[in-house]
N, C-alpha and C positions, 0 to 999 in steps of 0.2 A: 538565463539567470535575471534574476527581479533586482537592483538597488535598493540597498536600505536608505530610507527616506526617512528625514526627522519626525514624521508623524505613524506612528502606527495604529491602525483600528483595532478596534477588541475582536472584530469579525475574522483579524489576521492572527494575531496571537492566538485564537481559539483555533485556528484552521490550524496552526503549528504545534498546540499540544496535540489533536488529533491524530497528525503524521508523526510527532515523535511518541506517543505514547498509545500502545495498543490497545492495553487495558481500558482507556480511554476510548478508541474506538468502540472496543467490546460495550460499555457500557451506554455508549451513544445507541447502540443497536437495539440494547438492552431496554433501556429507561428514557426514549426520547421525550417525554413530556416532564420527565423530572427535570431532566437538562436545559428544557424550554426555559421552565421554569425557574430555575435557577438560573440562565441567562436578564428574564427578566428583572429578576429580583435584584441581580448585581447591577444590574440597568439605572433601575429607581435607586440605590442604594447609592452609586455614581451622581446622579443627577440632583441628590438633596444636598451630598457633601459639596457639591462644586457650588453649589448656590450659596453658601456662606463666607 
């Protein structure tokens, strides 16, 4: 059993979504490139917002 810490990495949240949503698992298998690009774009947006 994992302890819930104050910091939750995006990867952990992403994995939880994949585990809880079979549809997302199917999407990951069908469109891995699209999800990878989405993750990169999301990270860039997060970094830009964090700077301001």
